[in-house]
C-alpha positions as CSV (number, residue, x, y, z in Angstrom):
1,M,94.3,-28.4,43.5
2,R,96.9,-28.1,40.8
3,S,94.8,-30.3,38.5
4,K,91.7,-28.2,38.8
5,T,93.7,-25.0,38.3
6,G,95.2,-26.5,35.2
7,Q,91.8,-27.5,33.9
8,K,90.5,-24.0,34.5
9,L,93.5,-22.5,32.7
10,L,93.0,-24.9,29.7
11,L,89.3,-24.0,29.6
12,L,90.1,-20.3,29.7
13,F,92.6,-20.7,26.8
14,I,90.1,-22.7,24.7
15,T,87.4,-20.1,25.4
16,S,89.7,-17.3,24.4
17,V,90.7,-19.0,21.2
18,F,87.0,-19.5,20.4
19,I,86.1,-15.9,21.1
20,V,89.0,-14.6,19.0
21,T,88.8,-16.9,16.0
22,V,85.6,-18.9,15.8
23,L,83.0,-16.6,17.3
24,P,83.7,-13.6,14.9
25,M,83.3,-16.0,12.0
26,I,79.9,-17.1,13.3
27,S,78.7,-13.6,14.0
28,L,79.9,-12.1,10.7
29,A,77.2,-11.9,8.0
30,A,78.0,-13.5,4.7
31,P,79.4,-10.9,2.2
32,S,77.4,-10.3,-0.9
33,G,77.2,-8.1,-4.0
34,T,75.0,-7.0,-6.8
35,A,76.5,-6.6,-10.3
36,T,76.0,-4.6,-13.5
37,P,77.7,-5.9,-16.6
38,N,78.8,-3.7,-19.6
39,C,80.5,-5.7,-22.4
40,W,81.5,-4.6,-25.9
41,G,83.1,-7.6,-27.7
42,S,86.7,-6.8,-27.3
43,G,86.3,-6.4,-23.6
44,G,83.9,-5.9,-20.7
45,Q,83.5,-4.8,-17.2
46,L,81.4,-5.8,-14.2
47,E,80.6,-3.1,-11.6
48,I,79.9,-4.7,-8.2
49,Q,78.2,-3.2,-5.2
50,L,79.7,-5.1,-2.2
51,S,77.9,-5.4,1.2
52,G,78.5,-7.3,4.4
53,C,82.3,-7.2,4.0
54,S,83.3,-5.3,7.1
55,G,84.9,-7.5,9.7
56,Y,86.6,-9.9,7.3
57,Q,90.3,-9.8,6.6
58,N,90.0,-10.7,2.9
59,I,87.2,-10.5,0.3
60,T,87.3,-12.7,-2.7
61,V,85.1,-12.0,-5.8
62,V,84.8,-14.4,-8.7
63,A,83.3,-13.1,-12.0
64,E,82.7,-14.9,-15.2
65,F,82.9,-13.4,-18.7
66,S,81.9,-15.0,-22.0
67,G,84.5,-15.4,-24.8
68,K,88.3,-15.4,-24.3
69,I,90.0,-13.2,-21.7
70,D,93.5,-11.9,-22.4
71,S,94.0,-9.6,-19.4
72,A,92.2,-8.4,-16.3
73,T,92.3,-5.4,-14.1
74,G,89.8,-3.2,-12.3
75,W,89.4,-1.0,-9.2
76,G,88.9,-1.7,-5.5
77,F,90.9,-5.0,-5.5
78,D,94.6,-5.8,-4.7
79,S,95.0,-8.6,-7.2
80,Y,93.3,-10.1,-10.3
81,K,93.9,-13.7,-11.5
82,I,92.5,-15.3,-14.7
83,S,91.5,-18.9,-14.9
84,G,89.8,-19.7,-18.2
85,N,86.9,-17.3,-18.6
86,Q,86.8,-16.5,-14.9
87,V,88.5,-13.7,-12.9
88,T,89.2,-14.0,-9.2
89,A,89.8,-10.6,-7.5
90,V,90.9,-10.2,-3.9
91,C,91.1,-7.2,-1.6
92,S,92.4,-7.1,1.9
93,A,91.4,-5.2,5.0
94,S,95.1,-4.3,5.5
95,G,95.7,-3.5,1.8
96,P,95.7,-0.2,-0.1
97,N,92.3,-0.9,-1.6
98,N,90.4,-1.6,1.6
99,W,88.1,1.2,0.7
100,G,86.5,-1.4,-1.6
101,F,84.8,-3.2,1.3
102,D,81.1,-2.4,1.1
103,S,81.7,0.0,-1.8
104,R,81.3,0.0,-5.6
105,V,84.2,-1.9,-7.1
106,G,84.9,-3.3,-10.6
107,I,86.5,-6.0,-12.7
108,Q,87.5,-5.2,-16.3
109,V,88.9,-7.5,-18.9
110,T,90.1,-7.3,-22.5
111,G,89.8,-10.2,-25.0
112,S,87.5,-11.4,-27.7
113,D,83.8,-12.3,-28.0
114,V,83.2,-10.7,-24.6
115,N,79.5,-10.2,-24.8
116,S,78.2,-11.0,-21.3
117,A,79.4,-11.1,-17.7
118,K,78.1,-12.3,-14.3
119,L,79.0,-12.4,-10.7
120,V,79.8,-15.9,-9.6
121,S,80.5,-15.5,-5.9
122,V,81.6,-13.2,-3.1
123,S,83.3,-14.7,0.0
124,G,85.2,-13.6,3.0
125,D,87.9,-15.1,5.2
126,G,89.8,-14.1,8.3
127,T,88.8,-11.3,10.7
128,A,89.6,-7.7,11.0
129,G,88.2,-4.5,12.5
130,K,85.6,-2.4,10.7
131,V,86.7,-1.1,7.4
132,N,85.3,1.9,5.6
133,E,82.5,2.0,8.1
134,T,81.2,5.3,7.0
135,A,80.9,4.3,3.4
136,A,78.3,1.7,4.0
137,E,76.2,0.2,1.2
138,T,75.1,3.0,-1.2
139,T,72.9,1.2,-3.6
140,G,71.5,-2.1,-4.6
141,S,71.6,-3.0,-8.3
142,N,72.2,-0.1,-10.7
143,N,69.1,-1.3,-12.5
144,Q,66.9,-0.7,-9.4
145,T,65.4,2.5,-8.2
146,N,66.9,4.1,-5.1
147,T,64.4,2.5,-2.8
148,T,67.3,0.4,-1.6
149,T,69.7,3.4,-1.6
150,E,70.8,4.7,1.8
151,T,69.9,8.4,1.7
152,T,70.1,11.3,4.1
153,K,66.7,12.9,4.1
154,A,65.9,16.5,4.9
155,S,62.5,18.1,4.5
156,A,60.3,17.1,1.5
157,T,60.3,20.7,0.3
158,P,62.3,21.6,-2.8
159,V,66.0,22.5,-2.2
160,P,66.5,26.2,-2.3
161,A,68.7,28.1,-4.8
162,Q,72.4,27.5,-4.6
163,T,74.4,29.3,-1.9
164,V,77.9,28.2,-2.7
165,K,79.6,30.9,-4.7
166,G,83.1,31.3,-6.0
167,V,84.6,34.4,-7.5
168,E,82.0,36.8,-8.9
169,G,82.0,37.4,-12.6
170,D,79.9,37.4,-15.8
171,D,81.1,34.5,-17.7
172,W,78.0,33.5,-19.6
173,L,78.3,32.6,-23.3
174,T,76.2,33.0,-26.4
175,T,76.7,32.4,-30.1
176,V,77.2,34.3,-33.4
177,D,76.5,32.0,-36.4
178,S,79.0,29.1,-35.9
179,H,81.0,30.8,-33.1
180,I,80.7,30.7,-29.3
181,V,81.5,34.1,-27.8
182,D,81.4,35.7,-24.4
183,M,79.1,38.5,-23.5
184,S,81.4,41.1,-25.1
185,G,81.7,39.2,-28.3
186,K,85.1,37.7,-27.8
187,E,85.3,34.3,-29.4
188,V,86.1,31.4,-27.1
189,W,87.1,27.8,-27.5
190,L,85.7,25.1,-25.3
191,T,88.3,22.3,-24.9
192,G,87.6,20.0,-22.0
193,C,87.0,16.5,-20.9
194,N,84.4,14.2,-19.3
195,W,84.3,12.7,-15.8
196,F,81.4,10.3,-15.2
197,G,80.0,8.9,-12.0
198,Y,77.0,11.0,-11.1
199,N,75.1,8.8,-13.5
200,T,76.3,5.4,-12.3
201,G,75.2,5.2,-8.7
202,T,78.4,6.5,-7.3
203,N,76.6,9.8,-6.7
204,L,80.0,11.5,-7.2
205,F,82.7,11.1,-9.8
206,D,83.8,7.5,-10.2
207,G,87.4,7.0,-8.9
208,V,87.2,9.2,-5.8
209,W,87.1,5.9,-4.1
210,N,90.9,5.8,-4.7
211,C,91.9,9.5,-5.1
212,N,91.4,12.9,-3.5
213,L,88.6,14.9,-5.1
214,E,90.2,18.3,-4.7
215,D,93.6,17.1,-6.0
216,S,92.0,15.6,-9.1
217,L,90.0,18.6,-10.0
218,V,93.0,20.9,-9.5
219,S,95.1,18.5,-11.7
220,I,92.5,18.6,-14.5
221,A,92.6,22.4,-14.5
222,D,96.4,22.4,-14.4
223,H,96.5,20.2,-17.4
224,G,94.6,22.8,-19.4
225,F,91.0,21.5,-19.7
226,N,88.8,24.6,-19.5
227,V,85.5,22.8,-19.2
228,L,84.3,19.6,-17.5
229,R,81.3,17.8,-18.9
230,V,79.6,16.0,-16.0
231,P,77.3,13.1,-16.9
232,M,74.3,12.9,-14.5
233,S,71.0,11.0,-14.1
234,A,67.7,12.8,-14.1
235,E,66.7,10.5,-11.2
236,L,69.5,11.9,-9.0
237,L,68.5,15.5,-9.7
238,L,64.9,14.7,-8.8
239,Q,66.1,13.1,-5.6
240,W,68.1,16.2,-4.7
241,K,65.1,18.3,-5.5
242,R,63.0,16.3,-3.1
243,G,65.6,16.7,-0.3
244,E,66.9,13.1,-0.6
245,Y,70.6,12.7,-0.8
246,P,71.9,9.2,-1.9
247,R,75.2,8.5,-0.2
248,A,78.3,9.5,-2.3
249,N,80.7,6.6,-2.7
250,Y,84.3,7.7,-2.0
251,N,87.4,6.9,0.1
252,N,86.7,8.5,3.4
253,A,90.3,8.5,4.5
254,Y,91.5,10.3,1.4
255,N,88.6,12.8,1.4
256,E,87.9,13.8,5.0
257,K,86.5,17.2,4.0
258,L,83.6,15.3,2.4
259,N,82.6,13.3,5.4
260,S,80.4,16.1,6.9
261,M,78.6,16.7,3.5
262,N,75.6,15.0,1.8
263,S,75.9,14.3,-1.9
264,L,74.3,17.6,-3.0
265,E,76.6,19.5,-0.8
266,I,79.5,17.6,-2.2
267,F,78.4,18.7,-5.7
268,D,78.3,22.3,-4.6
269,Y,81.8,21.8,-3.3
270,V,82.8,20.4,-6.7
271,L,81.5,23.6,-8.4
272,S,83.4,25.8,-5.9
273,L,86.6,23.9,-6.7
274,C,86.1,24.3,-10.4
275,E,85.4,28.0,-9.9
276,Q,88.5,28.5,-7.8
277,N,90.6,26.8,-10.5
278,G,89.1,28.7,-13.5
279,M,87.3,25.7,-14.9
280,K,83.7,25.7,-16.2
281,V,81.1,22.9,-16.1
282,I,78.5,21.5,-18.5
283,I,75.7,19.3,-17.0
284,D,74.9,16.3,-19.2
285,I,71.7,14.3,-18.6
286,H,73.4,11.1,-19.4
287,T,70.7,8.7,-18.3
288,A,67.1,8.9,-17.1
289,K,67.6,6.6,-14.2
290,T,70.7,6.1,-12.1
291,D,72.3,3.2,-14.0
292,A,75.9,2.5,-15.1
293,S,74.4,1.0,-18.3
294,G,71.7,3.6,-18.6
295,H,73.2,5.2,-21.7
296,N,72.1,2.1,-23.6
297,H,68.5,3.0,-23.2
298,P,67.6,5.0,-26.4
299,V,65.3,7.7,-25.1
300,W,64.9,10.2,-22.3
301,Y,62.1,8.5,-20.4
302,R,62.2,5.1,-18.7
303,D,60.0,3.1,-16.3
304,D,58.9,5.7,-13.7
305,I,60.9,8.6,-15.1
306,T,58.4,10.3,-17.4
307,V,59.0,13.1,-19.9
308,D,57.6,15.5,-17.4
309,D,60.1,14.2,-14.9
310,F,63.0,14.6,-17.4
311,V,62.0,18.2,-18.1
312,E,61.5,18.9,-14.4
313,S,65.0,17.7,-13.5
314,L,66.6,20.1,-16.0
315,S,64.4,23.0,-14.9
316,W,65.3,22.4,-11.3
317,V,69.0,22.2,-11.7
318,A,69.1,25.3,-14.0
319,G,67.1,27.3,-11.5
320,R,69.2,26.2,-8.6
321,Y,72.4,27.4,-10.3
322,S,71.0,30.3,-12.3
323,S,73.3,32.7,-10.6
324,N,76.4,30.5,-10.7
325,D,78.2,31.0,-14.0
326,T,80.5,28.0,-13.3
327,I,77.8,26.0,-15.0
328,I,77.8,27.5,-18.5
329,G,75.6,25.0,-20.3
330,Y,73.3,22.0,-20.3
331,D,73.6,19.0,-22.6
332,L,69.9,18.1,-22.6
333,K,70.3,14.3,-23.2
334,N,73.1,12.0,-24.0
335,E,72.9,10.1,-27.3
336,P,69.2,9.7,-28.2
337,H,69.2,6.7,-30.5
338,G,67.6,3.6,-31.8
339,K,67.2,2.0,-35.2
340,A,63.8,2.0,-37.0
341,S,63.4,-1.7,-36.2
342,E,63.9,-1.1,-32.5
343,D,61.3,0.1,-29.9
344,P,61.5,2.7,-28.7
345,H,63.7,4.8,-30.9
346,A,64.2,8.5,-31.3
347,I,63.0,10.4,-34.4
348,W,63.4,14.1,-35.5
349,N,60.7,15.8,-37.5
350,D,57.7,18.2,-37.0
351,S,55.3,15.6,-35.6
352,N,53.9,15.3,-32.1
353,D,55.2,11.7,-31.8
354,P,56.2,11.1,-28.2
355,N,59.6,9.9,-29.4
356,N,60.2,13.1,-31.5
357,W,63.4,14.4,-30.0
358,K,63.1,17.8,-31.7
359,K,59.8,18.6,-29.8
360,V,61.1,17.3,-26.4
361,A,64.4,19.1,-26.8
362,E,62.6,22.4,-27.5
363,R,60.4,21.9,-24.5
364,A,63.4,21.0,-22.2
365,G,65.6,23.7,-23.6
366,N,62.9,26.4,-23.0
367,A,62.5,25.1,-19.5
368,V,66.2,25.7,-18.9
369,L,66.1,29.1,-20.5
370,D,63.1,30.1,-18.4
371,A,65.3,29.5,-15.4
372,N,68.5,30.8,-16.9
373,P,68.3,32.7,-20.2
374,H,72.1,32.8,-20.4
375,A,72.8,29.1,-20.4
376,L,74.1,27.4,-23.6
377,I,71.6,24.7,-24.6
378,I,73.5,21.7,-26.1
379,I,71.5,19.4,-28.3
380,E,72.6,16.1,-29.6
381,G,71.3,14.3,-32.6
382,I,69.7,10.9,-33.0
383,Q,70.9,7.7,-34.8
384,I,68.9,7.5,-38.0
385,Y,67.4,9.8,-40.7
386,P,65.2,8.8,-43.7
387,K,66.9,8.7,-47.1
388,N,63.7,10.0,-48.6
389,L,61.7,12.0,-46.1
390,E,58.7,12.5,-48.5
391,A,58.3,8.8,-49.0
392,N,59.2,7.8,-45.5
393,N,58.7,10.2,-42.6
394,F,60.1,7.7,-40.0
395,V,57.5,5.2,-40.9
396,S,59.5,2.4,-42.5
397,R,61.1,-0.3,-40.3
398,N,63.7,-1.2,-42.9
399,D,66.9,-0.1,-41.3
400,D,69.4,-0.6,-44.1
401,A,67.4,0.3,-47.2
402,D,65.5,3.4,-45.9
403,Y,67.7,5.2,-43.4
404,Y,71.1,6.9,-43.0
405,N,72.6,5.4,-39.8
406,T,75.5,6.6,-37.7
407,W,76.7,6.9,-34.1
408,W,74.2,7.3,-31.3
409,G,73.3,10.9,-31.1
410,A,75.5,11.9,-34.0
411,N,72.8,12.1,-36.8
412,L,72.0,15.8,-37.1
413,M,70.8,15.7,-40.7
414,A,67.3,16.8,-39.6
415,V,68.6,20.2,-38.5
416,R,68.7,21.4,-42.1
417,K,64.9,20.9,-42.5
418,F,63.8,20.9,-38.9
419,P,66.1,23.2,-36.8
420,I,65.5,23.6,-33.1
421,D,63.4,26.7,-32.5
422,F,63.1,28.1,-29.0
423,G,60.7,30.8,-30.1
424,S,62.8,33.9,-30.4
425,P,66.1,35.0,-31.9
426,E,67.6,35.7,-28.5
427,R,66.9,32.2,-27.2
428,N,68.0,30.6,-30.5
429,K,71.4,32.2,-30.0
430,Q,71.9,29.8,-27.1
431,I,71.7,26.7,-29.3
432,V,74.8,24.5,-29.8
433,Y,74.5,21.2,-31.7
434,S,76.5,18.3,-30.4
435,P,77.6,15.0,-32.1
436,H,79.7,12.2,-30.6
437,D,82.3,10.3,-32.7
438,Y,84.5,7.3,-32.1
439,G,86.9,5.0,-33.8
440,P,86.7,1.3,-34.8
441,R,87.7,0.0,-31.4
442,V,84.3,1.2,-30.1
443,F,82.3,-0.1,-33.1
444,E,83.3,-1.2,-36.6
445,Q,81.2,1.2,-38.6
446,P,80.9,0.6,-42.3
447,W,83.2,3.5,-43.2
448,F,86.1,1.8,-41.3
449,Q,85.9,-1.4,-43.3
450,G,88.5,-1.7,-46.1
451,G,90.5,1.2,-44.8
452,F,89.8,4.9,-44.4
453,T,91.4,8.3,-44.9
454,Y,90.6,11.8,-43.7
455,D,88.8,12.5,-47.0
456,S,86.7,9.3,-46.8
457,L,85.7,10.0,-43.2
458,M,84.7,13.6,-44.2
459,K,82.5,12.1,-46.9
460,D,81.1,9.1,-45.0
461,A,81.0,10.1,-41.4
462,W,81.3,13.8,-40.7
463,Y,80.1,16.4,-43.2
464,D,76.5,15.4,-44.1
465,Y,75.7,14.1,-40.7
466,W,76.7,17.2,-38.6
467,L,79.7,19.2,-39.8
468,Y,77.6,21.1,-42.4
469,I,75.9,22.9,-39.4
470,Q,79.1,24.7,-38.6
471,K,80.5,25.0,-42.1
472,E,77.2,26.7,-43.2
473,N,77.1,29.0,-40.2
474,I,73.9,27.5,-38.9
475,A,75.2,27.1,-35.3
476,P,78.4,26.0,-33.5
477,I,79.3,22.4,-33.1
478,F,80.4,21.0,-29.8
479,V,81.8,17.4,-29.9
480,G,80.7,16.1,-26.5
481,E,82.6,12.8,-26.7
482,W,85.6,11.5,-28.7
483,G,88.6,9.5,-27.7
484,G,89.7,5.9,-27.4
485,F,92.7,3.5,-27.0
486,M,95.8,4.7,-28.9
487,E,96.5,1.6,-31.0
488,G,96.1,0.4,-34.5
489,D,93.4,1.8,-36.7
490,N,91.8,3.4,-33.6
491,L,94.8,5.6,-33.2
492,K,94.7,6.4,-36.9
493,W,91.1,7.5,-36.5
494,M,92.0,9.6,-33.4
495,E,94.7,11.4,-35.4
496,Y,92.3,12.2,-38.2
497,F,89.7,13.4,-35.7
498,R,92.2,15.6,-33.9
499,Q,93.1,17.1,-37.3
500,L,89.4,17.8,-37.9
501,I,89.1,19.5,-34.5
502,A,92.2,21.7,-35.2
503,T,91.2,22.5,-38.8
504,E,87.6,23.3,-38.1
505,H,88.1,24.8,-34.6
506,L,85.6,22.4,-33.1
507,H,84.6,22.7,-29.4
508,H,85.0,19.4,-27.7
509,T,85.3,17.4,-24.4
510,F,87.5,14.4,-24.6
511,W,86.1,11.0,-23.4
512,C,87.3,10.7,-20.7
513,Y,89.1,11.3,-17.4
514,N,87.9,8.0,-16.0
515,A,90.2,5.0,-15.9
516,N,87.1,2.7,-15.9
517,S,85.8,3.5,-19.3
518,G,86.0,0.0,-20.8
519,D,85.9,0.7,-24.5
520,T,88.1,3.9,-24.5
521,G,90.3,4.0,-21.4
522,G,91.0,7.3,-19.7
523,L,93.4,10.2,-19.2
524,V,94.4,8.6,-15.9
525,K,95.4,5.1,-15.1
526,D,93.7,2.6,-12.8
527,D,94.7,4.3,-9.6
528,F,92.8,7.5,-10.8
529,K,95.9,9.5,-9.8
530,T,98.6,8.8,-12.5
531,W,98.1,10.6,-15.8
532,D,98.6,8.6,-19.0
533,D,101.3,10.9,-20.4
534,E,101.1,9.6,-23.9
535,K,97.3,10.1,-24.2
536,Y,97.5,13.5,-22.5
537,A,100.2,14.7,-24.9
538,F,98.0,13.7,-27.8
539,V,95.0,15.6,-26.5
540,K,97.0,18.6,-25.4
541,D,97.6,19.6,-29.0
542,V,93.9,20.6,-29.3
543,L,93.5,22.4,-26.0
544,W,93.1,26.2,-26.1
545,Q,96.5,27.8,-25.7
546,T,98.4,31.0,-26.3
547,G,101.3,31.1,-28.6
548,D,103.7,30.5,-25.7
549,G,101.8,27.4,-24.5
550,R,99.7,28.9,-21.6
551,F,96.2,27.5,-21.4
552,I,93.3,29.9,-21.8
553,G,90.4,29.6,-19.4
554,L,86.7,30.6,-19.8
555,D,86.6,32.6,-16.5
556,H,87.3,36.3,-16.9
557,E,88.8,36.7,-13.5
558,V,90.4,33.3,-12.4
559,P,93.3,31.8,-14.4
560,L,92.9,28.2,-15.6
561,G,95.0,26.2,-13.1
562,K,98.6,27.0,-12.4
563,N,99.6,26.9,-16.1
564,G,96.9,29.1,-17.6
565,I,95.4,32.6,-17.9
566,A,92.0,34.1,-17.4
567,L,89.9,35.0,-20.4
568,S,90.3,38.8,-19.7
569,D,94.1,38.3,-20.1
570,Y,93.7,36.8,-23.5
571,T,94.7,39.2,-26.3
572,G,93.9,37.2,-29.4
573,V,97.0,35.1,-29.8
574,T,96.6,32.7,-32.7
575,I,96.1,29.1,-31.8
576,T,97.8,26.7,-34.2
577,P,97.6,23.1,-33.1
578,A,99.5,21.2,-35.9
579,P,97.4,18.7,-37.9
580,V,98.6,15.1,-37.8
581,T,98.4,14.4,-41.5
582,P,99.6,16.4,-44.5
583,A,97.4,19.3,-45.5
584,A,97.0,17.7,-48.9
585,E,94.5,15.3,-47.3
586,T,92.1,18.0,-46.4
587,T,89.0,18.1,-48.5
588,A,88.6,21.9,-49.1
589,A,91.8,23.5,-50.3
590,A,90.4,26.9,-50.3
591,E,89.8,26.8,-46.5
592,T,93.5,26.6,-45.8
593,A,93.9,30.2,-46.9
594,E,91.4,31.5,-44.4
595,S,92.3,33.8,-41.5
596,A,94.2,32.4,-38.6
597,V,93.5,35.5,-36.4
598,Q,91.4,35.0,-33.2
599,T,88.4,37.3,-33.4
600,T,88.0,39.8,-30.6
601,D,84.5,41.2,-31.2
602,I,81.1,40.2,-32.6
603,T,81.6,42.2,-35.8
604,T,84.9,40.4,-36.6
605,A,83.5,37.1,-35.5
606,V,80.8,37.4,-38.2
607,S,83.1,38.4,-40.9
608,E,85.7,35.7,-40.3
609,T,84.6,32.2,-41.4
610,E,87.4,30.3,-39.8
611,V,90.1,30.8,-37.1
612,H,93.2,29.1,-35.8
613,R,94.6,27.9,-39.1
614,D,97.9,26.1,-39.3
615,P,100.8,28.4,-40.5
616,A,102.1,25.8,-42.9
617,E,98.7,25.5,-44.5
618,S,98.4,29.3,-44.8
619,E,101.9,29.6,-46.3
620,A,101.1,26.9,-48.8
621,A,97.9,28.6,-49.8
622,F,99.7,32.0,-50.1
623,E,102.4,30.5,-52.3
624,A,99.7,28.9,-54.6
625,V,98.0,32.3,-54.9
626,R,101.3,34.1,-55.6
627,K,102.2,31.6,-58.4
628,V,98.8,32.0,-60.0
629,A,99.0,35.8,-59.7
630,M,102.5,35.8,-61.3
631,G,101.2,33.7,-64.1
632,F,98.5,36.2,-64.8
633,I,100.9,39.1,-64.8
634,I,103.3,37.4,-67.2
635,V,100.5,36.5,-69.6
636,A,99.2,40.1,-69.4
637,I,102.7,41.5,-70.2
638,I,103.1,39.2,-73.2
639,A,99.7,40.1,-74.4
640,V,100.4,43.8,-74.2
641,V,103.8,43.4,-76.0
642,L,102.0,41.5,-78.8
643,I,99.3,44.1,-79.1
644,I,101.9,46.9,-79.3
645,A,103.9,45.0,-81.9
646,V,100.8,44.4,-84.1
647,V,99.7,48.0,-83.9
648,A,103.2,49.3,-84.7
649,A,103.4,46.9,-87.7
650,G,100.0,48.1,-88.9
651,I,101.0,51.7,-88.7
652,A,104.3,51.1,-90.6
653,L,102.6,49.2,-93.3
654,K,100.0,51.9,-93.8
655,Q,102.7,54.6,-94.1
656,K,104.6,52.5,-96.6
657,R,101.6,52.1,-98.8
658,K,100.7,55.8,-98.7
659,A,104.2,56.7,-99.7
660,E,104.2,54.3,-102.7
661,E,100.9,55.8,-103.9
662,E,102.3,59.3,-103.8
663,I,105.5,58.5,-105.7
664,M,103.4,57.0,-108.5
665,T,101.7,60.4,-109.1
666,V,105.0,62.6,-109.4
667,D,106.5,63.8,-112.9
668,P,110.0,62.2,-113.0
669,E,111.4,65.4,-114.5
670,E,110.0,67.9,-111.9
671,P,110.6,67.7,-108.2
672,H,107.4,67.1,-106.1
673,A,106.6,70.0,-103.8
674,G,105.4,67.5,-101.2
675,L,108.9,66.0,-101.0
676,N,110.9,69.1,-101.4
677,G,108.7,71.8,-99.9
678,G,108.8,73.8,-96.7
679,N,110.4,72.3,-93.6
680,D,107.0,72.0,-92.0
681,G,106.1,69.2,-94.4
682,T,103.3,71.1,-96.2
683,E,103.1,71.4,-99.9
684,G,105.1,74.1,-101.8
685,P,103.9,76.9,-104.0
686,A,101.0,76.3,-106.3
687,D,103.1,76.6,-109.4
688,G,105.1,73.6,-108.4
689,V,108.3,75.6,-108.3
690,G,110.6,74.8,-105.5
691,G,111.0,77.3,-102.7
692,D,114.6,77.9,-103.5
693,N,113.9,80.7,-106.1
């Protein structure tokens, strides 16, 4: 009896061990992932969509990069280990990054010759309870359509106009020459940042997988950024229009408020948070299709996203939010580009070529203005422009010999001959042109080689390509992207570009808030919570502020964060961010004497050619003018003295000669009546006898 009982107990023990340890391993599906690489030579990143991870205790991902790896980090993992050109990243179900299970994670490296990356393996070990169950797989490969994307579907009818409203107010903007002004004519300054993710497949801002959405948006406003440029895909907007809502990828535990919302409702919530914190939004169609590397595609159409689809996406979003002045503008398409030798590539002329960005931009811009005539229409350039348009109207395939070539989207030379025309003066007042500019860490442009200065950059990279548009009062310039790592020559370039922004009062949005921007870094560190204090301090110098350091918002009623004021409270305090380099390096000395007074109405805005000058520059210019004026005065005084002296000498000489002539005609024995006559100086009696009788 005891023997049988012991056998039963032993069998029960073995069965329990099997159920607890072995059976879960058998029943768990093998974890897997799809990856999208993005490499740039000095570094690279691999974004990975994990699936089948729930139930494991640990997930291990191995990625391989070409070239030499110096360091590795990322998001969604607890540790990163380098072995040769491979990186092993591990996350644990009991660790702080367990949100990465079945979510979009990433591995990022720095090094040299990093030109490709691939996913080697995804494996799991141990067992645990379900992790991040509500954030199940959101997409397949970023390069696929969302047929594999888990979506929440409503009806197939178009989504109605927006219903989420913040504080009411009329905050629409327009332009006067090279100035952006509010509806009363008060000049404003757009100084913001970018936060991407709605273009990558996250269907929300990247990084909300490790931070709280509301806290982050509040923090951006508190740090003084008055506008947020939001990269999106045309594909996502079209899905929303059809009533399809790709799942937003975020940390459910950190963002419980979002759990009851679909991705479009979350975007409406984003707008309400921006409104409540005095921050405006610019929608940027960053890619045609939802794709973390989609910005590499040179034009606005791709695969099954046609030109009509592209225009429709803009028309729909502009119509949906036509009564919400939180969205103040639409950046029609991020960085149209392509060299002449590449297909396809964007051109800009008066032709009907399907790749003519001017024609497509006019069509898309008019579609937005049909829905909302008050929106700013932000138009980026292309990459190339013919050196001799008459001989080569975008026909030659010879890149170096026949074209001016610059950053993607930054070539706006064509505006001089082929400006955007929406068909009426009222609509054309909504036009803002937008280049992007970066330093040598992003790409070693020819003008960086052999060293560079502020003056050389002005000549080689800025003025002729796009700055002339603002300098000649054609339209305002809005620099949609600039930024980078603060090191070496890249920091030198950033200092010069910050000086340009301050000197020319350029509107701008810094690239970027994200920690996972591989070739620039971000305003926050890898946890998407901790600000990079050094980089923020650098950018802060060119944020719109009052004289006492309070940030100025673009909302007339709501102050910008806890450290700012509303636009209606702004009284025209001069903004004087100090340039990084001596004023002697600026190219136009006369500009330093221009007005530093912020304009307050349209009449003043037209008469003033520049605002926000540095006091040191103005004082130097005034001193120069004073010295020149004093020089003229001294020369004039000397000239007057010399003239008086010459005239006096002439008169004296003439009188002397006359006296000598008269003496020679007098009898030496008889006094001359003219000398001894009446006291009035007239001659004496006709007989020549003196008047003394």
